[in-house]
N, C-alpha and C positions, 0 to 999 in steps of 0.2 A: 659799557651800557649804554652808549648813544647807539650803538650797532643795533643790539637787542630792541632797541624801540625803533628804530627806522625799519625793522623787520616786521614788526608788530603792525606799522604802518601799511607795509607793501601786502601785507596778507590780509589788511580790512579789518583788523581786532582793534584799532584806536586811530582818533584821527584827533583835532585839535579841541574838541570838547568832551574827550575823555573815552570810555569803553563804548565801541558801536555796538549795534544790534546783533551782529554776527557773533562778536565777542561772547554778550550775555547768554546766547542761544549754547554757545559752544561750554561757558562753564556750569550752565544748567544741567548740562550732563555730567557735570563732575561735581556737582553738589552734595554735599554730606546730609544725609535722608534723616539720620536719626541716631540716638546715644542709648547705649546697655550700661547701667551701673549694677554694679557687682556687691551686693549687700549682703551675701547670705552666710557667710562665714561666721565661725567664733572666734577669731582671733586670740587663740589660747594663750598667745605669749604675750596679751596684753591683760594680764592678771592685775588685782582683781578685779578692774573696771569692767571687762566684758561681761563678767558676771552678772552685772547690772542694767547696762545697756549696748547696744551694739556699738561697735567702735566707728562706724559711721556717723552716729548720732552726738559722738563728743562736739565740745564747742572747744574751738581754737580760734586764739585771738579774735574772739567774740560771736563767732560764727559757728556754727555746726557743721562737720566737715561735706557731707552731701548736698546741703543748702546751697553751699559755697560753689560746688561745681555744677549746680542746676542753673544757678543765676549765671555762672560764666558761659553755660552751652547755649542757655539763650540770648546771653550778649551777641554769639555770634549765629543767631537766627537757626539754631536748631531748637527746634519746637517739640518733636515727639521724642520723649525720654523714657526708657523703661527702667523700672530697677529691679532685680532678682534679688529674692528675701528668701528667708529660709529660718535660721536661728533669730527668734525673738522676733518675727515677723510682721506680729502686732505692734511693734512700736514705730514701724513704718508707714503705718495706714494713714495718717493724717497728711502725709505728700499728697495723695489723689486730690484732697481738697484743696490744699493749700496752694500747691503747685501744677497739678493738672496732668501729674505721670502716672502711668501704666505699671501695676505691680504684678509680678508674674513670679510663681512661688516654685522652689526648686526642692524636689520632695529628699531629692537624694545629698543634701546639703550636708549631711552629719555622717557618710557612708563613703563619699566622693568629693575628690578636689575640683578647683573651681571650673575646669573644662566642662563639669556638668551644669555650672551655673550658666554658663554661655551656651550651651546645648538647651537648656529651658526656655532660653527665649529665640531658640533658633529661627523661629517665623518671621523674627525682627531685623534679621542679618539680611544685610545687604550692603550699602555704602552706610557703614556704621562707626561710629567711635566707640571703643570697649574701655572702660575704665570701672576703676574700684572704689569706694565708697569711702574709703580710709586715707586719701589722698588729699594733700595741700597745696594746690599750686600758688605760689606767691605771685605772679601773674598769670594773665590768660593765656594758656596755649593752644586751646581748641582754635579750630579752624572753620571757615563754612564750605569751604572746597579743599579737595586732594585728588590728584591724580592715582597715584598707588599704594598699596598698603604700607603704612611703617609703624613703627613702635617707638617711642622717645625714647632716647638714650642721653646719658650723663657721663661724662670722665670722672674716673673715682682716682685718686692717688693709692699707692701702696696697695695692701693686699683688702678686698672685698667678699665677702660670701656672697654676692650678688651676681647675675647671668650677665658674665660677660660676651662679647661679640666680635666676630673678627669678619670684616667688610670687604668690598671689592672698591676700586677706584669709585666707581657710582655711588658707594655707599649701600649698595646692596648686602644684606646679612648672608652670610656664608656659613657661617657655623657658631657655634654659642660652647661657654666652657664654665665650667664653676671649680670651685676649691682651690689647689696650691697655684694653678696656671693664673688667677686672677689677680695681675698685680698690674698697677697703671693703666690701665684699659678703660675703656667703655662700657657700659655696663645697660642694658633696658631698663630701665624705672619711669611708672607715670602712665599713661594711655596707651593706646593703641588704636590704630585704624584699620579699619578690614573693607577694601574694596570689595566690589560686588564677586568678582574671580577669585578672592579669598574667602569671603563667605560660603558660597557653592562648593569650596573644594572642601572646607572644615566641615559641613554639613556631610556631605558624602565621606568623608574619612572616620569620623567617629560615630555614625550610625551602626555600622558595624562590629565596632570594639569600642561600644559603650558598656555595656554589661559585664565585661571581661573581667574577672578578678586582678590581673595583673596592671589595670588602666586605673584601678579605685584612686590610687593617689597621686593621679598626672594634672597638673597645670594645664592650662590651653596650650603655653608655651613649649610644655614638653611635646604635647601633640605636634606641634610646629616643629621641635628639634628634630622628628623623627619622620616629618615631610617635608625638606624643605625645598622639595623639586616642583610641589603642588604648592604650598604655603612659603612662600616667599616673600620678605619683605623689606623695607628699606629703613635704616636708622636718618630719625628726625634729631639731630644734634639738639641738644640744651643746655642751657646754664644750670650749673649742679645746684645752684641757690636758689632756682626755680619749680624745683618740685620736692615735696619732702614727705616723707613714709616713714609714720614711728611704727618699730616694731614692737615698743615696750613702754611702760610707764615713765623708765628713766631716761629714755630718748626723749618723750615730750616733753619732761620737764627741762630740758636743756632748749625746746624752740619755744614754751609757753611758759613765761615764769608763775603763772597762776597754777601752776600743776605742782608746784616744789613742796606746796602746806597746804593747799587746798584743792585737792582733787574732786571734792564735789561726791565723793564715794562714799557709801554708808559702811562698808567694809573696812576701808581705810580709815575712817573716823572712830571706826569701834576699835582697832588694832592700836590707834594712837593713845586712846583713852587706856587701855585695857594697860599698855606698858609704859602710860606717863612720856610719850615721845611726839615730838613732831613727825609728820608726816615723811619730810625729806629725810629722815633717820632710818625709814624703813628701805632700804635696797635690796639688789640683788634678786629681784623676785622672778619665779619660776613655775610655771604650771606643771602641776605631776599628774600626768593622763594616766598613771596605772594605778589611781587610785579615783573614788568615785568624781563625779564631775562637781566642781566646786572645790578643790583641793588646791593648794600651790604653797612653795617654800620662800624663805624671806630670812636676810639678815638684819639683825639690828643691835648696834651695840656690841658686835662681836660675840654674839649669839646666834644661832640658827633655828628657826622656828618652821612647822609646818600649821597652816590654818586649813581648816574643814569650814565651809559653809553650808556642811549638810550634818552638823555633828552626829554621831553615833555615842556609844557607850563604852568605847575603847579607851582602855587606859594609856596605850601607847602605841605607838605604828613603828616598823622598819623601813627604813628607805636606805638603799647602798649601802647596808652594813651597819648603820647606824640606826640605834633606839631613840624614838622621841618618846618624852612622857609627857602626859596631859596634863597643863597648867591650871590646876585645880580651881583656882581665882581668875583666870583669863576664858572665860567663855560665857554667853549668852545664848538664848534661842536662836541665834543664827549663824556665829563666830564662834569658833573653840581654836584654841590655840595649844600646840605639842612643842616643847622644847627640847632641843638637843642636848641629851645629855652625856658629856664627854668623859665620864667615870665612873660613875655609879654603875655597879653590878647587879642583878638580879639573882637571887638564890646563888649566890657564888659563881656566878658566870655572865659575859657580856654577849646580848644578842647580837650576832654578826651572820651577817649572810655570807658564808665562807665563799660560794659559786661567784657572787659578783664581785667579792674582794679579788679571788682569782684572775676574775676573765679582766679586772681595771691592771693587776700586774700585769698578764699577759699583754695587753695592748699596749702598756707604756714599754715594755720589752721589744715587743716587735718593731716599735716605732723606733727606738734606739737603735736597735739592731740594722734596720731596713736606711733607717738616715745613713749611718755610717757605711753601710756598704754601699750607697750612691753618691757621698758627697766627695770632694775632692779635696783632702786634708791639707791643709799649707798651714795650719797651726803650728809655732815653732815650740810648744810648751809640752806636745803630746806625741807621742809614739805608740807602736804597738809591738807587742811580744809575741814570739814565735810560738807553735804548738806543742814544741818540745818545753819551751820555759813555763809554758802555761800548766804545763801537768802536775807539779806539785801541789798546785790551787786546789785540785782534787783528789790529794790522797789522804787525809785525813790529819795530817799536820796540824790544822788551826787549833783543833781542841785540846793539842798537850801543851805542857807546862816543860820550862825550864829556866832556873834561877842563875843568873850570871852568865860569862861569855867564855871562850876558849882558855884564857888567862886565869879565870877566877873561879872555874869552875870546883863546886866542893860538894860531893855525893851527901855528905850528913846535912846540909842546907837545902836537899832538892827532895824530889819526888820519887818515888820506883817506877821507874819506866821512862825516866829524864836522859838515861844513861844511852837510849837509841836516839837520843837526839843531840846530843853532846859530839859526836863523830860529824856531823854537818856542820857547825861550828867551826869544827877545825879546818875542816876541808873550805871554809870561806875564807881561811885565814891563809890557807896554803894557797889557793888563787889568786887572792889578793896580792901575795907578795910575790908572785909570779907576773902578774899582769903590771902592777901599781908599783912594785918596790916597797912595800909597806910591812914594818914589823907587826905593827900591832893594827887589828882592824874590829870594829865595831860596827855589825849589823842589827844592832836592835832597833835603833829609831826606825818610825814609820815613813816620815817623808823626810825632804831636804830641807824644811822649814822646822821640823822636829829635829830634827841634827843640829840646828842652830841653836833652840831651846836647850836641848840636853847640855851642849856643849859650854854653852855660855853659865846654866844653872851648875855645872860641875868645876869648871874652870876658874871663873870671874868670882870676883866680891862686889857687894853693892858699893858704890861710890868709884869704883874703878873706871878709867877712862879709856875709851874704844872710838878707832875711827872708822867710821863704814862708807861704802859708794852709796851717794846720793841716786834718788830716783829719777831723776832729770839726766842723768848720766849711766843711767841703765841699770842701777841698782834696784834690786828686788824690794818693791814697796813696803813688803812686812816686817824688814828686818828692825827699823826704827823703832817701831811701836814696841816688837819685843822686847829688844835689850834694854830699852828705856823703863820697860815694865818691872825687866828686874833688876833696877835699881842702877845702871851703867848709863855715866853720863858719857852721850855721843860727840862727834866731832864728825864732821864733813871731810871727804877727802878730797884735796885738792885735784883738779881735771884738766887736761889739755886737749878743748874739742878740736885743736885743727888735727891732732893725732889720733883722736880717739881712745888716749890712754891717759894713766894718771900722770899727773905730773910728781914725778917720784922724788927728784931733788927736795921739792918744798914739802913732799911729804916726809920722807926722812928728816928733815929738821923738824916739823912739828912731833915729831915724834918723840925728839929729844927735848925741845924746849916746853913742852906742855906735858910732860912724863905719862905719853900714853901707854899704856900698856900690852893694847891690842889692837890689831887691824884685823876688820871683818869685813871680807871684799865678795858679794854676792850678786856676781853682773846676771842681769837676765836679759839684758839686750846689746848681743855684740856680734861684729861682723870679723874680728881680730881678737883674739885673746889678750886679756892684759898681760904685760911684761912684767911679771909679779915678782921674778929672779932680782929686780933692782930694788925691792924693798930691803933695806938692812933691818935683819929680823936680829940684831944682837941687843938689842932694847927694848923689842915687842914681841909678841906671838902673835904670827900671822894665821889667820881663820879663812882659809880658802875655798869657797864654795864653787865646785867646778862642776855644779848641774849640768849647765849647757854645753860644758866640754868633756864631761867624762868618757863620753866613747870616743873623742878625737885625742884623750890624752893614754886611753887604754889601747889605741890602734897606733902610736908611736906616731901621731899627725899633728902633736902639738906637746910641746915641753912640759915634763914631769916636775914640778918645782918640789916634789917630795924627795927625788932623788936628789936633788941638789942644794937643797936648804935645810937648814938648822930650824928649830923652833917655829914648826909650821904644822898645821892640823887642815888635811885637805878631807873634806866632805861634799855630801849632796844627793840631790835624789837621783834614781837610778832608772827613770822612766822618759828621757831625752834624746840627746844622742846615743847615749847608752840604752839599749833596748830590752830593760827587764823590766819589771814588774813596779808598779807604785810604791818605793820604799825609801830607806835611808842607809848611806855606807857613810862611817866616817873611819880615817886612816890616819896614823903618825906614826914617825919612827924615834918619836923623842919619848923615853921613858919616864919622865917625871910629868909629862902631860898626860901620857896614857893611865900613870896611876892615881890622876886626879879622876878621871873618867869613869875608869874600868869598874871599881867597886859602886860608884854612887849612881850610876845611869840607872842600873838594875841590880838589886829589888828595889832601892831607894824613890825613883822616880818613873820607874815603869816597871809593872808587874810581869803581864804578859805581852810576849813581845812577837805575838804571831807567828809561830815558824814556817805557816804555809808560805808566807813572802820572802820569810829567809833562803827556804830553800830553793823556790821559784828564782831568786837571785842567784844562788850559786849555779842552778842550771843555765841559766843566762851567761855567766862570766863564763862558766866552760865552755858553752856555743861560741861565745865571742872571741875566746882564743884561737878556736879554728878560722872563723869566717869575719871577723871584725874589720882585720884592715882593709880587705876590699871593700866591705860595707862603707866604711868610714871615707873611702877615697872616692868611690861612686858619689857619696852625698853629697861632698866639698866639690866634685864637678858639677851636680846637678844643680848647685847655689851658683857657681859662676856660669854655665852657659845658660840659663834660666834668666839671671841678673844681665848678661849681655844682651838677650833676646828683647827683654824690655827695655833696656837703654836705647836698643835701636827703633823701638815701637816709640821711642819719644818721651820714656818715664826717666825723672830723676833718680837712677841709683846711687845710693851711696857707693864711695870708694874708699880706701886708705891707699895712698901713693899707685895709684892703678889697678889696685886689687879688690874687687868687689866682695870677697868673701872669704876668709879660711875657717866656717863655720859651717853650720847648718841654716846660716840666716841671712836672709836678704832685705834691705832697708830700701825704701821707696818714699822717697819726700816728695809731699804735695802741698797743697793749700787745705784747710781745714774744709772746705766745701768738697774738694774731690775726695780726701778721705772718706768724708761722712757719704760719699755715693758710694763708692766703693765698698765700703762696710756693709752700709744698705741692701747693695746688690748684691753680696758675696751671701747675705741673707735669704734672700730670696730664691738665690741660683744655686745653695747648698755648697758651697764654696767656704772651709774653714779657714782663717787669718784670725790678725790682730790690728786695730787700728792703735795708734799712739800717739800722744801729744806730749814731747819730750825734746831737751835741746839737742838731743843725738840727730835729730831728725830735724834739726832747725826750725823747728816747732811742731810741725804736722807730719804724719806718715803713716806707711803700712809696714805690718813685719811680716814676711813669708817664713815658712822652715820648708826645708826640703827633705826632714829625715823619714818621714813616712813614705813618700812618693820613692825615696832612693830603696829603703827596703822591701821594694815591689820590683825593683832593678827595671827599672821603666828607661827608655832609651832615649836619645837625642829628640827622636820622631814626636814622641809622647811629650816633650818638655817643648817643642814648639806649638803643641796644641795649648798646652797648660799657659804659656806666655799668652795665646791669643784669647785665652778663657779672662785671663788678670786684666788684659787691655780692655776687653769689651767690659768688665765689670765696671770702668771709669766712665763709662755712657750715662750721661743722663736717663732717659727714657731707651735702658737697655732692653734689648729682646728677651725675654727669662725663658723662652724655650727652647732659642737659637744657643744660649749658654748652655743650658741644663744639656743639649745634644751635644754641647763638644765636650761634656762632662762625661755622659755617658758611654760616648766612643772612646775614652780612654783603654787603655790595658787591663786587663785582670788585675784584681788585687790579690796577688797571691805573694805571701811572704818567701824571699828568698834571704839568702846568707844565714842558711839555720840547717839544723840537722832533719833529715826524714828518713824515710826509709825503712832498713832495720833498726838504726839507732831508734828511731821513733816507737817503731811498731813493739819492740821489745820493753820499752817502758810502758806504754798503751795498756800494755795486758795486766799488770798492776790492777787498774781499774776495775778489769772484768771479777778480778775475784771476790 
């Protein structure tokens, strides 16, 4: 600071009395000449207040917005102020007499965006501040002198719809961005300063393109975006709390409590009177530009309305495929309400804009598909099925019925045609006997949780006792409420956190001492299988949910208790380590347990078992017999390799006796703050994973799954990249674009360990019939 002051003295710009004449002369060359306030727009998002007065004339914190800015400009010595008007232009006429401003009319305010307003005042452009009438500056950010063009900017954490900027080390704006790229960034907000160079270049650029149809919707900032070489600016960094822009009435309510229930709007008062509500209950206001001027939609007390301020004689309106019926008691000469009817049909039909509904469905489907095509899948609860296993979902099986299962099939109780489905159930039983050693197989449940519901309903009686694995120790959170709802008394299984396994001695003693008839274990989080073979099932039935381990068991990489234990039911969801459809599978070798479940699941508790899922599961099982061992081996390798890489990067990766994982899962233990940072950044960067708050993670952590990336047969080089991605997610101010670039650099997501070629093509021909 002292060096800078000494330099000013040496150059003759300052002395002991302050600024010298030379300094005053220099500043004179950089004095801001005037200010242009843009006030021509309709501010359509500010319904319904904008129907009654221009947004710039709203009173906020006791002052009209535009008047506050005029006063702040005058405080900085800027006397020449030009206001560009258009919409409701007469409302601004008083400013000429009271504030001595110059009004300039924009003829194109209703057909062109705000660059037309700047162009309308082009004769005044020089060393000029350009601002909008609807801004509120908590402190006076205007300045009397400026050297180069700049735009006020503020830092916005998280995602923002505003115009984000990228600058060089001197704060020159190099480029801008919108949409998904705008996370934790500086955005342009507030006023801009045009120096003479910028003003002259702006006018020369706009002149030849002004009347082109493709420029009609442009903001003046869009013109700048297209011409950075000539229209460069610098970023003026401002405190986010010093600049306020209100895009809707609901945003203004948060800033000025006056607007919560007293907006001084005739329309709002009329609606409040009609519906007998406070203004604060009128929310989610949305301008409807496809209707006549003066129509908007809002929500009130769980109902949705359309309000028109230029009422016609329509008895109903259609919008986005829904019908809004005129509220006969809710109309005046100026305001009329139409209420969305959620179920009334007109002449036996509901009026629906089918094309609009299909467009919405397409957009949602496309968004889902493109997201998963881009995202890095590290969620341990999901998997993908192969094209071969996916085929039966389109073969028409879904619509067909069959009662009972392989072991209880009876044609007299069934439908004609069901005999064509019965062989598939037989094949399911055969392949499960080969793969799992199961004498009795039931594939009728829909999911792993549905398996639990079916088993407990058919095997247990209300009042009986059951031991379960707690959520804190990795158990599925839904088990306890489900079994308690079915009338079963629940006990917590004793757990040894150091071993990450059950305390089997205590467990076996509790079973005997408490008379516990069932032990239901449904582990959701596990990096090593529970050693369930240590459970003494002489006095209880073990219900073993192997959803997370099903593929590993089928591949022989994890012990299969079904082959070695008595009194066990093994079951689970079929879409985690096992790469099948989202379905359920129950297996046992105990005839007495089988006989409790077999005749009662269907048709007593389940009628239609959705055969398309079952046959898809059959296809997946046959495919797994051939390729499953190689797939599961690669999956476990991915878990350990990735875990070691992350540990080398400084992350606290859990292990058991030096072994990071025997499954598809990796546990990263961390603080709550780091967990939230990783999770939030993963959302921004399109990486799917889970955050955890459990004793298993010593409090907080992140769970990763490798089953999907292993299905793509990605090599160690890809795993190195994934480790770098996960490591970057732990950075507070992560470079989102850099992470996404790494994600997009990963190999193609092509499913391996699956049938292709002739086997796939032969079955595909069935779909073409």
